[in-house]
C-alpha positions as CSV (number, residue, x, y, z in Angstrom):
1,M,46.6,-29.1,25.8
2,D,47.1,-29.3,29.5
3,E,46.2,-32.7,30.7
4,R,43.6,-31.6,33.3
5,I,41.7,-30.3,30.1
6,I,42.0,-33.4,28.5
7,K,40.8,-35.2,31.6
8,W,38.1,-32.6,32.4
9,L,36.7,-33.0,28.4
10,F,36.8,-36.8,29.3
11,D,34.3,-35.9,32.6
12,I,32.1,-34.4,29.9
13,K,32.3,-37.2,27.5
14,I,31.4,-39.9,30.2
15,A,28.8,-37.8,31.9
16,I,26.6,-37.6,28.0
17,T,27.5,-41.1,27.5
18,E,25.8,-41.5,31.1
19,I,22.4,-39.4,30.2
20,E,22.2,-41.1,27.0
21,G,22.1,-44.5,28.6
22,Y,19.5,-43.4,31.0
23,F,17.1,-43.3,28.1
24,L,18.0,-46.6,26.8
25,E,14.9,-48.3,28.9
26,Y,12.9,-45.2,29.0
27,P,11.5,-43.4,25.9
28,K,12.3,-39.5,25.9
29,D,8.7,-38.4,27.3
30,F,9.1,-35.5,29.4
31,F,5.9,-36.4,31.5
32,K,7.5,-39.9,32.3
33,Y,10.8,-38.1,33.3
34,R,9.7,-35.7,35.0
35,K,7.4,-38.5,37.6
36,N,10.7,-40.6,37.8
37,V,12.6,-38.5,40.8
38,M,15.7,-40.9,40.5
39,L,16.0,-40.4,36.6
40,K,15.5,-36.4,37.1
41,R,18.6,-36.4,40.2
42,A,20.7,-38.5,38.0
43,V,20.6,-36.4,35.1
44,E,20.7,-33.6,37.0
45,R,24.2,-34.7,38.6
46,D,25.6,-35.4,35.1
47,L,24.8,-31.8,34.0
48,E,26.3,-30.5,37.4
49,I,29.5,-32.3,36.5
50,I,29.4,-31.4,32.6
51,G,29.0,-27.7,34.0
52,E,31.6,-27.8,36.6
53,A,34.2,-29.2,34.1
54,M,33.2,-26.6,31.5
55,N,33.5,-23.5,34.3
56,R,37.1,-25.5,35.2
57,I,38.2,-25.8,31.8
58,L,37.4,-21.8,30.9
59,T,39.1,-20.7,34.0
60,R,42.1,-23.0,33.5
61,D,42.4,-21.9,29.6
62,V,40.8,-18.5,28.9
63,E,41.7,-19.3,24.6
64,F,39.5,-22.2,25.2
């Protein structure tokens, strides 16, 4: 496997871990989440990282 793909997979893993970590102090309550702008932005950014990494993986390795 290409080293870049491994790095992008690692980026995805880190982003997922960060998202899970955001909810250690906060309950997974959508209404509280919706009111917390900073938390929403952080989750959105990590989702962007996941999406960008997946796009790069799929364009780099069409067999993946």
